Each structure stands twice: as C-alpha cells, then as structure tokens.
RODO-2510 file (C-alpha; in nm, 4 decimals, decimal comma):
residues 258
     n   res          X          Y          Z
     1     x     0,0000     0,0000     0,0000
     2     x     0,1371     0,3406    -0,0974
     3     x     0,1555     0,6497     0,1171
     4     x    -0,1269     0,8012    -0,0863
     5     x    -0,3389     0,4933    -0,0205
     6     x    -0,2776     0,5446     0,3507
     7     x    -0,3820     0,9101     0,3222
     8     x    -0,6933     0,8127     0,1291
     9     x    -0,7905     0,5520     0,3859
    10     x    -0,7312     0,7810     0,6842
    11     x    -0,9047     1,0685     0,5049
    12     x    -1,2118     0,8600     0,4302
    13     x    -1,2252     0,7485     0,7930
    14     x    -1,1965     1,1066     0,9178
    15     x    -1,4576     1,2334     0,6728
    16     x    -1,6973     0,9620     0,7892
    17     x    -1,6215     1,0488     1,1518
    18     x    -1,7002     1,4155     1,0924
    19     x    -1,9962     1,3886     0,8562
    20     x    -2,1234     1,0330     0,8808
    21     x    -2,0658     0,7509     0,6368
    22     x    -2,3417     0,8553     0,3977
    23     x    -2,2668     1,2263     0,3712
    24     x    -2,1158     1,3649     0,0522
    25     x    -1,9447     1,6787     0,1832
    26     x    -1,6585     1,7383    -0,0616
    27     x    -1,6927     1,3718    -0,1516
    28     x    -1,8627     1,3520    -0,4921
    29     x    -1,7374     1,0317    -0,6471
    30     x    -1,7433     1,1506    -1,0078
    31     x    -1,4115     1,1229    -1,1915
    32     x    -1,2249     1,0285    -0,8744
    33     x    -1,3101     1,3552    -0,6984
    34     x    -1,4141     1,1786    -0,3778
    35     x    -1,0828     0,9952    -0,3526
    36     x    -0,8894     1,3141    -0,4241
    37     x    -1,0771     1,5051    -0,1537
    38     x    -1,0394     1,2223     0,0972
    39     x    -0,6646     1,2281     0,0432
    40     x    -0,6058     1,6024     0,0126
    41     x    -0,8656     1,7684     0,2363
    42     x    -0,9190     1,5096     0,5093
    43     x    -0,6085     1,2910     0,5017
    44     x    -0,3815     1,5950     0,4869
    45     x    -0,5363     1,9261     0,5964
    46     x    -0,7954     1,8183     0,8544
    47     x    -0,5362     1,5868     1,0074
    48     x    -0,2735     1,8568     1,0586
    49     x    -0,1687     1,9363     1,4171
    50     x    -0,2005     2,2827     1,5673
    51     x    -0,5755     2,3387     1,5885
    52     x    -0,8448     2,1205     1,7416
    53     x    -1,1157     1,9711     1,5208
    54     x    -1,3679     2,2128     1,6716
    55     x    -1,1430     2,5096     1,5904
    56     x    -1,0898     2,3836     1,2353
    57     x    -1,4655     2,3517     1,1963
    58     x    -1,5217     2,7039     1,3317
    59     x    -1,2804     2,8433     1,0727
    60     x    -1,4482     2,6375     0,8009
    61     x    -1,7909     2,7756     0,8927
    62     x    -1,6493     3,1292     0,8785
    63     x    -1,5126     3,0691     0,5292
    64     x    -1,8301     2,8998     0,4001
    65     x    -2,0366     3,1926     0,5288
    66     x    -1,7928     3,4350     0,3677
    67     x    -1,8198     3,2675     0,0266
    68     x    -2,1944     3,1996     0,0769
    69     x    -2,1840     2,8290    -0,0049
    70     x    -2,5127     2,7303     0,1580
    71     x    -2,5118     2,3628     0,0554
    72     x    -2,1738     2,3011     0,2151
    73     x    -2,2608     2,5278     0,5095
    74     x    -2,5657     2,3117     0,5862
    75     x    -2,3533     1,9957     0,5910
    76     x    -2,0839     2,1559     0,8001
    77     x    -2,3244     2,3024     1,0562
    78     x    -2,4637     1,9543     1,1141
    79     x    -2,1106     1,8169     1,1434
    80     x    -2,0084     2,1004     1,3771
    81     x    -2,2806     1,9945     1,6202
    82     x    -2,1517     1,6362     1,6127
    83     x    -1,8000     1,7627     1,6844
    84     x    -1,9270     1,9427     1,9944
    85     x    -1,9363     2,3009     1,8682
    86     x    -2,2284     2,4582     2,0527
    87     x    -2,5257     2,5971     1,8617
    88     x    -2,4529     2,9342     2,0199
    89     x    -2,0926     2,9310     1,8956
    90     x    -2,2147     2,8492     1,5439
    91     x    -2,4607     3,1384     1,5547
    92     x    -2,1919     3,3760     1,6798
    93     x    -1,9524     3,2813     1,3983
    94     x    -2,2204     3,3501     1,1378
    95     x    -2,3208     3,6820     1,2949
    96     x    -1,9617     3,8013     1,3165
    97     x    -1,8921     3,7260     0,9508
    98     x    -2,1656     3,9770     0,8691
    99     x    -1,9214     4,2528     0,9638
   100     x    -1,6946     4,1412     0,6787
   101     x    -1,9218     3,9807     0,4178
   102     x    -2,2408     4,1746     0,4879
   103     x    -2,5288     4,1136     0,7273
   104     x    -2,7449     3,9852     0,4428
   105     x    -2,4899     3,7022     0,4209
   106     x    -2,5263     3,6431     0,7948
   107     x    -2,9047     3,6313     0,7643
   108     x    -2,8927     3,3739     0,4868
   109     x    -2,6358     3,1649     0,6754
   110     x    -2,8399     3,1831     0,9962
   111     x    -3,1465     3,0578     0,8095
   112     x    -2,9405     2,7596     0,6970
   113     x    -2,8093     2,6947     1,0474
   114     x    -3,1526     2,7285     1,2093
   115     x    -3,2939     2,4780     0,9605
   116     x    -3,0264     2,2291     1,0689
   117     x    -3,0966     2,3017     1,4365
   118     x    -3,4673     2,2334     1,3755
   119     x    -3,3854     1,9004     1,2124
   120     x    -3,1773     1,8108     1,5165
   121     x    -3,4491     1,9200     1,7592
   122     x    -3,2385     2,2094     1,8918
   123     x    -3,4137     2,5208     2,0149
   124     x    -3,2127     2,8247     2,1165
   125     x    -3,3515     3,0390     2,3921
   126     x    -3,3906     3,4059     2,3107
   127     x    -3,1218     3,6284     2,4586
   128     x    -3,2072     3,8903     2,7135
   129     x    -3,2248     4,2314     2,5432
   130     x    -2,8873     4,4023     2,5159
   131     x    -2,9884     4,7529     2,6109
   132     x    -2,6570     4,9258     2,6729
   133     x    -2,6515     5,2890     2,5720
   134     x    -2,4591     5,4061     2,2690
   135     x    -2,2101     5,5694     2,5056
   136     x    -2,1466     5,2338     2,6736
   137     x    -2,1078     5,0661     2,3349
   138     x    -1,8554     5,3302     2,2311
   139     x    -1,6506     5,2897     2,5483
   140     x    -1,6558     4,9121     2,5234
   141     x    -1,5756     4,9251     2,1548
   142     x    -1,2751     5,1475     2,2131
   143     x    -1,1494     4,9153     2,4861
   144     x    -1,1856     4,6169     2,2555
   145     x    -1,0135     4,8003     1,9729
   146     x    -0,7246     4,8693     2,2061
   147     x    -0,6986     4,5046     2,3123
   148     x    -0,7037     4,3902     1,9504
   149     x    -0,5113     4,6516     1,7587
   150     x    -0,3035     4,8279     2,0276
   151     x    -0,1089     5,1194     1,8747
   152     x    -0,2618     5,0523     1,5288
   153     x    -0,6202     5,1118     1,6422
   154     x    -0,6371     5,4623     1,4912
   155     x    -0,4574     5,3937     1,1642
   156     x    -0,5999     5,4249     0,8138
   157     x    -0,9758     5,3928     0,7912
   158     x    -0,9943     5,3893     1,1748
   159     x    -0,8483     5,7374     1,2067
   160     x    -1,0970     5,9895     1,3496
   161     x    -0,9482     6,2440     1,1075
   162     x    -1,0062     6,0351     0,7956
   163     x    -1,2322     6,2558     0,5801
   164     x    -1,4008     5,9612     0,4093
   165     x    -1,4575     5,7255     0,7025
   166     x    -1,4609     5,9657     0,9962
   167     x    -1,8381     6,0172     1,0015
   168     x    -1,9274     5,6462     0,9825
   169     x    -1,6473     5,4793     1,1762
   170     x    -1,7982     5,5554     1,5211
   171     x    -2,0815     5,3220     1,4179
   172     x    -1,8221     5,0489     1,3539
   173     x    -1,6692     5,1049     1,6975
   174     x    -2,0078     5,0902     1,8695
   175     x    -2,1671     4,7972     1,6908
   176     x    -1,8907     4,5858     1,5371
   177     x    -1,6531     4,6078     1,8329
   178     x    -1,8691     4,7206     2,1248
   179     x    -2,1643     4,4960     2,0429
   180     x    -2,0781     4,2030     1,8151
   181     x    -1,7225     4,1295     1,9287
   182     x    -1,8465     4,1488     2,2889
   183     x    -2,1325     3,9009     2,2466
   184     x    -2,1094     3,5831     2,4588
   185     x    -2,0711     3,2379     2,3078
   186     x    -1,7363     3,2704     2,1290
   187     x    -1,4023     3,3680     2,2795
   188     x    -1,1926     3,6486     2,1324
   189     x    -0,9100     3,4249     2,0123
   190     x    -1,1467     3,2138     1,8030
   191     x    -1,3284     3,5253     1,6812
   192     x    -0,9926     3,6568     1,5612
   193     x    -0,9094     3,3325     1,3772
   194     x    -1,2513     3,3415     1,2095
   195     x    -1,1972     3,7037     1,1099
   196     x    -0,8564     3,6236     0,9607
   197     x    -1,0025     3,3302     0,7672
   198     x    -1,2849     3,5489     0,6379
   199     x    -1,0500     3,8225     0,5161
   200     x    -0,8435     3,5601     0,3346
   201     x    -1,1577     3,4228     0,1671
   202     x    -1,2676     3,7744     0,0687
   203     x    -0,9183     3,8629    -0,0607
   204     x    -0,9054     4,1701     0,1653
   205     x    -0,5322     4,2273     0,2045
   206     x    -0,5402     4,5376     0,4270
   207     x    -0,7674     4,3967     0,6951
   208     x    -0,6107     4,0521     0,6672
   209     x    -0,2709     4,1908     0,7614
   210     x    -0,4209     4,4077     1,0365
   211     x    -0,6092     4,1207     1,1993
   212     x    -0,3202     3,8753     1,1652
   213     x    -0,1195     4,1080     1,3885
   214     x    -0,4190     4,1720     1,6140
   215     x    -0,4896     3,8013     1,6645
   216     x    -0,1476     3,7756     1,8267
   217     x    -0,2554     4,0370     2,0821
   218     x    -0,5444     3,8263     2,2142
   219     x    -0,3917     3,4822     2,2545
   220     x    -0,3497     3,3360     1,9070
   221     x    -0,0050     3,2070     1,8149
   222     x     0,1630     3,2371     1,4780
   223     x     0,1013     2,8663     1,4335
   224     x    -0,2709     2,9110     1,5078
   225     x    -0,2964     3,1779     1,2388
   226     x    -0,1079     2,9723     0,9817
   227     x    -0,3231     2,6669     1,0484
   228     x    -0,6417     2,8722     1,0302
   229     x    -0,5407     3,0034     0,6895
   230     x    -0,4460     2,6553     0,5685
   231     x    -0,7786     2,5172     0,6904
   232     x    -0,9622     2,7658     0,4720
   233     x    -0,7795     2,6523     0,1579
   234     x    -1,0172     2,3748     0,0478
   235     x    -1,3184     2,6043     0,0892
   236     x    -1,2028     2,9393    -0,0481
   237     x    -0,9308     2,8176    -0,2849
   238     x    -0,5645     2,7297    -0,2509
   239     x    -0,4674     3,0429    -0,4447
   240     x    -0,6269     3,2612    -0,1761
   241     x    -0,4736     3,0442     0,0954
   242     x    -0,1206     3,0833    -0,0433
   243     x    -0,1615     3,4580    -0,0868
   244     x    -0,2867     3,4888     0,2724
   245     x    -0,0018     3,2777     0,4078
   246     x     0,2468     3,5024     0,2318
   247     x     0,0815     3,8103     0,3850
   248     x     0,1029     3,6407     0,7256
   249     x     0,4729     3,5720     0,6813
   250     x     0,5358     3,9335     0,5839
   251     x     0,3402     4,0502     0,8906
   252     x     0,5405     3,8234     1,1188
   253     x     0,8654     3,9436     0,9616
   254     x     0,7668     4,3052     1,0290
   255     x     0,7321     4,2197     1,3991
   256     x     1,0699     4,0485     1,4048
   257     x     1,2373     4,3556     1,2528
   258     x     1,0718     4,5993     1,4954
***
C-alpha cells in the first residue's frame, strides 16, 4: 500500500467520523473527486496538528459563510454539532462574519443553520435584550479596539481624522466592536481566527494583515494563524490560501524587525 493509499484511507475514515458515512461533503465520487478530496482535504489538511477539530470547523464555517456556499454550510453546521461546537458558537460565527461579508450574508447563513438546528431538535432560547446605551457601546468598543489593535487602532480607515470614514467609523466602533465582538458564546481568540479566515476568503489584504497582527494580541499564536489560513484553503481556494499565508509571513517578519 502506498503512502497516498494510507492518506486516502485515513481521510475517508476522518470524513466519515465528521460527517457520517453517507454524507457527501466534498466527496462527490465523479471522476475520482471523492478519492482526491479524501486524500487532500481530510487525510492531509484536517489531520494537521495545531488546531483542534472544533477550531478547524469554526474556521471552516467562517469561510463557508464568507463565500456563501449554503449547501456546504448546511452539511458543516450539522457536522459542527456532532464535533461538539455549541449551537450558540455556530450562531456567533455567522453573525460576526456579517461585519466582513455583509449582514445579508449572515441572515442567509443563519437561516441555513436554524434549519439544521430544527432538524436536530435544537431550540435556542432568546437572549435577554442588550440595552446598553450608545455611550457604553462606544466605550466598550474602544477598549476592545485597544486590546485587539493596540497602537494601530487609529490607523488608516480607523483614524478619526479620515475625511471619508470619519463620520461612519464611530458606528463600527459601537456595533462591530462594542456589540458584536463582545457578544457571549465565542471567545476572542477564536473570533480573531474566524476574522482572519474570512479576510483571506474575501481577498481583503489590508484587513487581513491588520487582523493577523491583532490576533497575536489576544492569545493566538503564529502557528494558530497559519493553520487557520491553511484550513480555509479547500473552501475558499488554494490560491487565496497561499496569498494569505504570504501576507502572514510578511506581517510576522515586520514584527521580528521591529
């Protein structure tokens, strides 16, 4: 048996463990595609060390929401539940990606997730109203910006003096940072890895580099970031993955030179 046969066998076993023996997630058998995906995606990438299976699934959900692949998102939400990712964590990933891909994308993804929850007999209790004032949101948002971005928190589009973004950016501070990033159900480190994966999928170089550096400020390691970007490769494209990894390496190098 060759090494590739071993990868195929282990990949098929892992795919069945994650999705169930009858599921066809990235497993269409036409023209050998199922064997190729078993070997490449599951035997290689999903089996890499560095991130837990739950963390890899969280990143995958972020990417699938970013690229709006609802068929694969449905399969992966069901698999995420089997892996032990909580329904609340799944919801929080999909809501957060709305900051980057658009809240219409979040709404569509949430409809998909809620349909899966209904099939599994899962009912989420409604949250208590979050009634903080706008002043509280602003203060909390600024604190979170500082924790994430440190001395870079007022650069570029985040500058209060930016003539194009200055009038709208306070809304970003209040709602994206002060509200969404502060929601319970998903820790900041994993939120950062999901954000990085989303920016890679959306080919957004500026924010990708910014959040790669920021993820390091809230507990993610360089290895975590690299693995998160690699995990996204099968779902947003290896070309985007390689470009993102190169941006990550350049960001790390800039820290080493500082």
